[in-house]
N, C-alpha and C positions, 0 to 999 in steps of 0.2 A: 527546566526538566524537572519531571516528577518520577518516583518511584514508585509502582503498585506497591499499595502495603501488602505486607506479607502477616501469619499467622502470630498473633503475640505470642512469643515464648514464654514458656513456664518457668518459674523459680525452682532450681533444688536446695532447698533448706539446708542440706548437708554442704553444699559448697560454699556459704556464706561463713564470714569469721562470726563468733559471738558477739552479743552485744557490746559487750564490756570492754572487748579488744577493738572497739570503732570508737569507744565514746569520748575520746581525746579530739578526735576529729570532729565527732560532731559538734563537741564543745564551742569548737573554734570557726562553727559557723551559728554560733549563737543560742545553741540549745543551753539552756542554765541547769547542773545537777543536782542544785538545791531546791528552790522555790518552784511548785509544779513541777514536782520530777515525773510523774505519772505520766501527765501531759507532755512532757519533755521526751518521757521515753516512747509514749506513743508516736510523737514526732520523728525521733528519730531511726524509729523501726520504717516509716512511711518512706522515710528519707533513702533507708538501706536497701529496701524493697524497688523502689524505684531506679537509684545508680545502680543494682543489680542488672535489672530489666532490661537500662541503656546498654548497659557493658554487653548483655548477652544479643541484645538487638545489632549494636553495631558490630560485634564479631560475625552476626549472622549477614550482614551489608557485606562484611570484607571476605566472605566465603564463600560469595557468590561464584558460580562456575563460570553461568554465561547471563551477559548483562543483553538483551536485548532491546534493540533501539526501534521507536516505532510512532506515527504520527498518531493522534488521540481520537480522531473519529472513528465513532464506531465499526467501521469497514478496518479501517489500519488495524486497531485493536482483535478484532476478529483475526485478523489475518496470523498476528504475532500471538496470540494465544493455539492458532493452530499450527504455528511452527512450533511453540514450547510442547505442544501434545506429542508432536512427530519427534519431537529429539526427547522425551522422556520415552515415548515406546519404543526407541532405538535404544537407547542409551539410559537402564533402569536408575540406575545412581542418582540421575540426573531428579528424578522424583525427593530427592529428599528437600525438604523446607527447606525455600532460598537459595538451594543450588540455580534456579533459574531467575531473573527478575525481568519485570517488563521497565522499561524506561519512557515515557512519554514527552516527543520534543515536539515542540510548535515549529513550524516552518512558515515561510517567508507565503507561499499559497494557502495554509489556513489563518492567519494574521490577515488578509488582504482579501476581502471577500467583493469590493464593490468596484471591482477594476476588471478587466478580461484579462486572463492569463499572459495572452499576448505583448497589453501595455506594459507588465508588471515584471519582464523579462523572461517568458515562454518556459521551454525545460530547465530542469532544475527545480523549480519553486517546490515542489514538495518531496524534495529530497537532500539537497544542500547541506540544512542545518545537521541531519542526519548522518551525513558522511563527515562532517566537519566533526561530528561528535566521536564517530569512529576512528576517525585519523588520530584524533586527540586522547582514545583510551579511555575516553567516557562511556564508550560502549563495545561489548565486544562483535557484536554482530547487526548488521540491520536488515529491517523488512522491508523492500519494496513492493507494490503494486509496477508490474516491468514497463507497463503504458506508460509510466512517470518518469523512467530511468532514460536519460539522455544517452546518446549513443555513445559517446565519450565517455569512459567511468573517469572520476577524479585519479590521479595518482596515488599507487601504494594502495589501491584496493580492486577486490577481485568479487566477481558472483561465483562461485562454487556451485551454487544451486537452487535450482526452479524447484518448486513444489507441484503436482499434478495439476493442470491446468483444468479449470473450472469450463463450465458450457461459454466460449464465445460471443453468442447472437447478442443481441438487443432485443428490449422491452419496450413494448407500449404499452404508457399505463393512460388511460382517460376516464373520465366520469361517466361519459356521454357518447361516446361512441367505442364499437368493437375495433377497428382499425384504422388504419391513415386513412385509406382507401375512403372509409364512411365518415370522417372529420367535412363537414360542410367548408364551402369555400369560403376563406377569408380567416379560417380560423386559427389561432396562435397557437405553437407549438414551442416549449420553452428547452433550451439544450446552451450548454455553453462550447458544445463543440463542432470546429467547421467541420470537419468529415461527416457528420453526420447532418448539420446545417446543409451542407453541398449537395450528398446525396439525396436526401427530403426532397429539396426545391428542383431537383431534377425530374423528379417522379413524380411528384405534386406539386409545381408551381403554382397554382390556386392557395396554398397554404403560406402562412407568415410564420416566422418564427425568432422567438424573442431569444437575443444573446444575449452573453451573462446571465444564464439561468446557473448558478452558481450554488454551491452550497453542498454539503452531504447527502445522504440520502434522504434522513429524515428531513432535512430542512426544504429540499424539493419537493416531497409529495406534500408539504405542510402549505406550498405556496400554489400545487395545483389545486387541494380543499378548499382554499381560498379563493380561488376562481383568478388567480395573475395569470394564468395560460389554461386552452382546453386540454391540453395532452403534453408528455413531457417522454423522451426517452432516455431509459437507465441501461447500465450493462446487469444480464439476467445474471453474471458470475457474483458480482456485487450482492444481488436480490437473495440469492442462494446463502451463500456465505452469511447474510444476517436474518437469513430462516427469514425473510420478509415477501416471500413470492407468491402469497396471497393478493398484491396488490397490482400483479401481473395482469395488463388485459388483454393483450397477446403476445407471442412472439415473434418478431420479425426473421426472416430466412437471411441464411447469407447472401443468397439472389439481390434480395432487398436490399438490404445494409449491411456492406461491409464493413468487418470487424476493423477496431484500431490496431495497429500495431502491437502485438504481446497482448492483448486484454485477456483476460483472465487468467494471467498467468502473474506467481508472487515470485521476486528474486530474492535471496537470501546472501549478503554482501560479508565481507569480512577485511581485514587489513591481507595484504599479500605477504607480510612477514610471520602470519600467524598463523603455523601449521596444524595447531589444534583444533582452531576453529573451523580450519578447512575439511580437517578430517572429520570431525561432527557432523559439517553439512555436506559432504559429499556421502554419506550414508543415508540421506533425503533424497537425494539427487532423482529428478525423476527425468529419464534420458531421452525421451521423444519428445517432453516439452521442452527441455534444453533447445535441441536440435531445431523445432519449431519456431523458436523462440529468435535463436543465432540468424536463421535465413531471414524471418520478417524486419529484424532491424539491421541487418546487412542491406536489405531494400531502404530502408528508412535511412541509413546511414547514406546510400549513393547519392538520394535525393535532398539531403541534406536538409532533411524536414524540420520545421518548428509550431509554435501554435498558430502562427498566419497562416499554416500548409493542410489543405484537406488531406491527408492521406490514409488511405487504409491496405491493410496487407498481413493473409492469413495463408498459413501454411497448414498441412493435414497429409497424414496418410490416407492413400485413396485404397479402394478394392484391393488392389494387388501389392500394397504394405510400400508402395512408389511414394513420394513427396509430390504432394500438388500444391501448387503457390500459385496466390489470383494474388494482383497488387491493382491499386486506383489510385490516381491522382485526380484532382477535380477542383476548376476555378471557386473562385469563395461564392457565386452566386448560385453555383449548380447548374449554369448554361453549358457549359462544356465536362464532362468525363471522359477521362483516358483510362482504359483498363487492358491489364496482360496478363498470362499466366504461363508457368512453367510446371513440368514434371519432370522428373527424375530419381535417383535413387534416395533412399532415405539415410543420408551418411553426413556426416558434420561440414566435411568440404564441400561436395556437391551440394548440397544446400545452401552453403552460405554464398557459393558462386552462382547459384539461380537466383538468389535474391537480388545480387550485385547486378547481373543481367538485367533482370526485370525494371531494374530502376536506371540503368544504363536507356534502355529502350523508350520508359515513359519520357524521361530527359530530352529526348533528341525529338518524341514527337511534340513535345508540351513548348520546346521555343523558349524564346526569351518572353520575359513579363507576363508569361500563359497566369500565373498567380495573382496578378494585379486588378482581373477584372471585377 
């Protein structure tokens, strides 16, 4: 773990004892009170200042009100800092230096980049170590991309807050073509997402897909520029949060590429027994996003989706203020795609029921061995 460095505290000379009062201790550390006295005094003063700084820095660390746990990728850090800024906006007392700290935690998904996610454990690869730190009280809250969060939360944790959702659509990025339809047959598109792969091949069977096209946004764009692939697809939400939308060639519509469950949503977790943190987070919660995510995750839970399962789901308000949910499952090769939709009141119980019903319908339509294609 690493804690993001805070500003160096200043030393108030009035809070330090006179040098003479500390001299015995200094002598015990090897400073001579006779020969080279000026040099010894200078070294002693330096030691005292450093010791005072260390004490103040330690006090500042202990005084942290909220320690935010996050992955260390640029996007994850952007989401953590967005959370920090919203906390300060709602609770001005947290603006004090050191009141909020960012704790970077490396997850299994960050450590292993040479294998497909499904081969190294699937869901939870980007959250487990952070959740462990939360349960061990090494951090106070955890900031997650909701699409990475398994449908079953670790025991004794809750997610009482979803920040306002970003744009859920996927972005097409290419140096030579304006859209997927403009790519020449045989062109290779890089993606680590089976959801994207299956929908892509269903609509454009003449294209090739390079699987395990993993890494953060910057890494994937670098591979694209090096000609490893001719195009790639990335979540528009991440590009917006990183202020990197200048890289977008075109944006895919929801009809062309249904998004991942909870795409564009940030969830903030805390321990279920930490009422103080739950109260802080409740003040940031965006209820429309929370309900939409609950609907989509109910759909995913019913399908028991994993990283080996191409699943997409999206809930939103329609023009009448009701919930419109669309769900999709596909064979990995994209040959068969099953879709359904639901419409009903924009309320928690109704939306969770819609998600579950949609999942049950697609399970019955898919039948056994559907995902083995």
